[in-house]
C-alpha positions, -999 to +999 in steps of 0.1 A: +606-212-133+633-186-136+630-148-128+656-125-141+661-091-123+684-065-139+704-045-114+732-020-121+760-044-126+744-078-127+713-097-135+701-117-105+684-150-114+659-167-091+650-202-096+619-219-082+606-255-088+580-278-077+595-307-095+631-311-106+659-301-082+669-267-095+700-257-074+722-277-098+716-251-123+721-223-099+755-238-089+765-239-126+762-201-126+780-196-094+749-195-073+733-218-048+704-224-027+680-250-017+669-279-040+637-261-050+646-225-044+679-211-055+696-180-072+726-170-091+740-139-108+749-134-143+765-104-161+751-105-196+717-111-212+734-135-235+737-160-207+699-162-203+696-184-234+720-207-218+701-209-185+668-215-203+683-243-224+696-258-190+662-256-175+646-271-206+671-300-205+665-306-168+627-307-174+632-332-203+653-355-180+627-352-152+600-364-176+618-394-187 
């Protein structure tokens, strides 16, 4: 799951997972955290599509 919170100069992203390790995606976007709970900051709503695509790819890889 990804939660996006718009603040004045950034969009905070919170990642939570009960399955795949999610902090790898957070690190890709200059964030970090625990394997199943992590966060990052982005600066454009355009980046949301990239994050969602990364999350979908991670879920597909986990299902294989």
